[in-house]
C-alpha positions in Angstrom: 8.3 6.2 -16.8 5.7 3.6 -16.0 2.4 4.0 -14.3 2.7 0.7 -12.5 3.0 0.4 -8.8 6.2 -1.3 -7.7 6.4 -5.0 -7.0 7.1 -4.2 -3.4 3.8 -2.2 -3.1 2.0 -5.1 -4.8 3.5 -7.5 -2.2 2.5 -5.1 0.6 -1.1 -5.0 -0.6 -1.2 -8.8 -0.7 0.2 -9.0 2.8 -2.2 -6.5 4.3 -5.1 -8.1 2.5 -4.1 -11.5 3.9 -4.0 -10.1 7.4 -7.3 -8.2 6.9 -9.0 -11.6 6.2 -8.0 -13.0 9.6 -11.2 -12.5 11.6 -9.8 -12.5 15.1 -7.0 -10.1 14.2 -4.4 -12.4 15.7 -0.7 -12.2 15.0 0.6 -14.2 12.2 4.1 -15.3 11.6 5.7 -13.5 8.7 6.9 -16.8 7.3 3.2 -17.9 6.9 2.3 -14.6 5.2 5.3 -15.0 2.9 4.4 -18.6 2.0 0.7 -18.0 1.6 1.1 -14.9 -0.5 4.2 -16.1 -2.5 6.3 -13.2 -1.3 10.0 -13.6 -0.9 10.8 -13.5 2.8 13.6 -10.9 2.3 11.1 -8.6 0.5 8.5 -9.2 3.2 10.9 -8.2 6.0 11.5 -4.8 4.4 7.8 -4.3 3.6 6.8 -5.2 7.2 9.3 -2.6 8.5 7.9 0.1 6.2 4.3 -0.7 7.0 5.1 -0.7 10.7 6.7 2.7 10.5 3.6 4.0 8.6 1.3 2.7 11.4 -0.3 0.0 9.2 1.1 -3.0 11.0 2.1 -4.0 14.5 5.1 -6.3 14.8 6.4 -8.3 17.7 9.3 -10.8 18.1 9.6 -14.0 20.0 7.9 -17.3 20.2 4.4 -15.7 19.9 5.5 -12.9 17.7 4.4 -12.0 14.2 2.5 -9.3 12.4 -1.0 -7.9 12.7 -2.9 -4.9 11.4 -2.4 -1.8 13.5 -5.9 -0.6 12.6 -9.2 -2.1 11.6 -9.2 -3.1 7.9 -11.9 -0.5 7.2 -9.4 2.2 8.4 -6.6 1.1 6.0 -6.8 2.3 2.4 -5.0 1.1 -0.7 -3.5 4.6 -0.8 -2.1 4.2 2.7 -0.3 1.0 1.8 1.0 2.2 -1.6 2.3 5.5 -0.1 3.9 3.7 2.8 6.0 1.7 0.3 6.3 3.9 -2.8 6.0 7.3 -1.3 3.6 10.0 -2.6 1.5 9.1 -5.6 2.9 10.8 -8.8 1.7 10.1 -12.3 4.1 12.5 -13.9 6.9 14.7 -12.8 5.1 17.7 -14.4 2.4 17.4 -11.7 4.9 18.2 -9.0 5.4 21.9 -8.3 8.9 23.3 -8.5 9.7 24.2 -12.1 10.4 20.8 -13.6 9.0 21.8 -16.9 9.7 25.1 -18.8 6.1 25.0 -20.1 4.6 24.5 -16.6 2.5 27.7 -16.6 1.2 27.3 -20.2 0.8 23.5 -20.6 -2.6 22.1 -21.5 -1.5 18.6 -20.5 -0.4 19.4 -16.9 -4.0 20.0 -15.8 -5.0 16.6 -17.2 -2.2 14.8 -15.3 -3.1 16.7 -12.1 -6.8 15.8 -12.4 -6.0 12.1 -13.1 -3.6 11.9 -10.2 -6.2 13.5 -7.9 -8.9 11.1 -9.1 -6.7 8.1 -8.7 -5.7 9.2 -5.1 -9.4 9.7 -4.2 -10.3 6.2 -5.6 -7.4 4.5 -3.8 -8.3 6.4 -0.5 -11.9 5.3 -0.7 -10.9 1.6 -1.3 -10.2 0.0 2.1 -9.1 -3.5 3.1 -12.4 -4.4 4.7 -14.0 -4.0 1.2 -11.2 -5.9 -0.5 -11.3 -8.7 2.1 -15.1 -9.1 1.7 -14.5 -9.7 -2.1 -11.9 -12.4 -1.5 -12.1 -16.0 -0.4 -11.0 -16.4 3.2 -7.5 -17.9 4.0 
């Protein structure tokens, strides 16, 4: 098991950050986002669908279509985007309840994984796209 976010979540973060940097919040063609952020268009299409279902993006079709943030950048956290793509944050299967491990009740490591997972979730939740956009050069 790896403690890396998926490539798809990384692409999603880049796409949302790009959109967060657009001051007027206007719609942007997905082809522009894909090109500017070096995201394969086929990957981006799936990402946009997942982020739209999670309420992170608004999408529209047609000549003036495209994608835009569904909420203010300050109201979208890194955790929101990662969980929209990868599902619930999980450092180790042993953190999950349900009897995965036979040592579950008497395991000194489980509490460490649980604490780390909780700390990571809190940090990702506190980090929003307004903060990230302020740290990055504008497109």
